[in-house]
C-alpha positions in Angstrom: 17.0 99.6 141.7 18.9 96.5 140.6 22.6 96.5 139.7 21.6 95.9 136.1 19.2 98.9 135.8 20.2 102.2 134.2 20.9 104.8 136.8 22.1 107.8 134.8 21.9 108.7 131.1 23.2 111.6 129.0 22.0 112.8 125.7 24.2 114.9 123.4 26.0 116.2 126.5 28.7 118.9 125.9 30.9 119.9 128.8 33.4 122.6 129.3 33.6 126.2 130.3 32.4 129.6 129.1 34.8 132.5 129.3 32.9 135.5 128.2 31.6 134.7 124.8 34.1 131.9 124.2 33.3 128.3 124.9 36.1 125.9 125.8 34.6 122.5 125.0 36.2 119.4 126.6 33.7 116.8 125.4 30.9 117.1 122.9 27.8 115.0 122.2 28.4 112.4 124.9 25.7 109.7 125.1 26.3 107.6 128.2 24.2 105.0 130.0 25.5 104.1 133.4 24.2 101.2 135.4 23.6 101.2 139.2 25.9 99.3 141.5 28.9 99.3 139.2 32.3 100.9 139.1 33.2 103.3 136.3 36.7 104.4 135.4 37.4 107.5 133.5 41.0 107.5 132.3 43.1 110.2 130.5 45.9 112.6 130.9 45.9 115.5 133.3 43.7 118.3 132.0 41.7 116.1 129.7 38.4 116.9 131.5 37.8 113.9 133.7 37.0 116.0 136.8 34.9 118.4 134.8 32.9 115.4 133.5 32.4 114.1 137.0 31.4 117.6 138.3 28.9 117.9 135.4 27.4 114.5 135.9 27.0 115.2 139.6 25.3 118.6 139.0 28.2 120.6 140.4 28.9 122.2 137.0 26.3 123.1 134.3 26.7 121.4 130.9 27.3 123.6 127.9 24.4 121.7 126.2 22.6 118.4 126.3 20.8 116.6 129.1 21.6 114.5 132.1 18.9 112.3 133.5 18.8 110.2 136.7 16.5 107.1 136.8 14.4 107.6 138.8 14.5 111.4 138.4 15.6 113.4 141.5 14.9 117.0 142.3 17.8 119.4 142.6 17.2 119.4 146.4 17.5 115.6 146.6 20.4 115.2 144.1 23.0 114.9 147.0 21.1 111.8 148.2 21.8 110.1 144.9 25.2 111.3 143.8 28.4 112.0 145.7 31.7 113.0 144.3 35.1 112.7 145.9 37.8 114.3 143.7 41.5 113.9 144.1 42.1 117.3 145.6 44.3 117.3 148.8 42.3 117.5 152.0 44.1 119.2 154.8 42.0 119.9 158.0 44.2 118.8 160.9 41.7 120.2 163.4 38.9 118.0 162.0 38.8 114.3 162.7 38.1 111.7 160.0 34.8 111.0 161.7 33.8 114.6 161.5 34.7 114.9 157.9 32.9 111.7 156.9 29.8 112.9 158.9 29.4 115.8 156.3 28.2 113.1 153.9 25.1 112.5 156.1 24.0 116.2 155.9 21.5 115.7 153.1 19.7 113.2 155.3 19.5 115.3 158.5 16.7 117.5 159.6 16.8 121.2 160.1 18.5 120.8 163.5 21.4 118.8 161.9 21.3 116.2 164.6 22.8 112.7 164.0 20.7 109.7 165.0 22.3 106.5 166.2 21.6 105.1 162.6 23.5 108.0 161.1 26.5 107.4 163.4 26.4 103.7 162.4 26.5 104.6 158.7 29.5 106.9 159.3 31.4 104.3 161.3 30.7 101.6 158.7 32.0 103.9 155.9 35.2 104.6 157.9 35.7 101.0 158.6 35.3 100.0 155.0 38.1 102.2 153.9 40.3 101.3 156.9 40.8 104.8 158.4 41.2 105.7 162.0 38.0 107.6 163.0 39.7 109.9 165.5 42.7 110.7 163.3 43.2 114.1 161.7 41.5 114.7 158.3 44.7 114.9 156.4 44.9 112.9 153.2 47.5 113.1 150.5 47.8 111.3 147.2 50.8 109.0 147.1 
């Protein structure tokens, strides 16, 4: 895939929540076309539905209606190899190192024995280096 190619599209996507028979719609009839390799910014006030939109696009939350399509298509089992979401929730795991936490991101690529290869370890170390964290530090992150 090139940076200019379409990676994800939506068609008449409606997101929100169902509470019994009541639908709480946050966005209706969204038609998006997102390109690979770019950065997207969703801005809005607290409670506007930005996180709900990201959870829906990533498959963590079901849409109320409409469709989401990856290009090329991915099975539900392989979706975590194509989309990852990091929300702004506070992470507090002082008994877990940064390296151990980042390693969770490799799980979709590991076999049934969940054994990291040297290549997996290199990918984890590069990711930690890119965001300038200390790999052996505690996994405690706060929004400033």
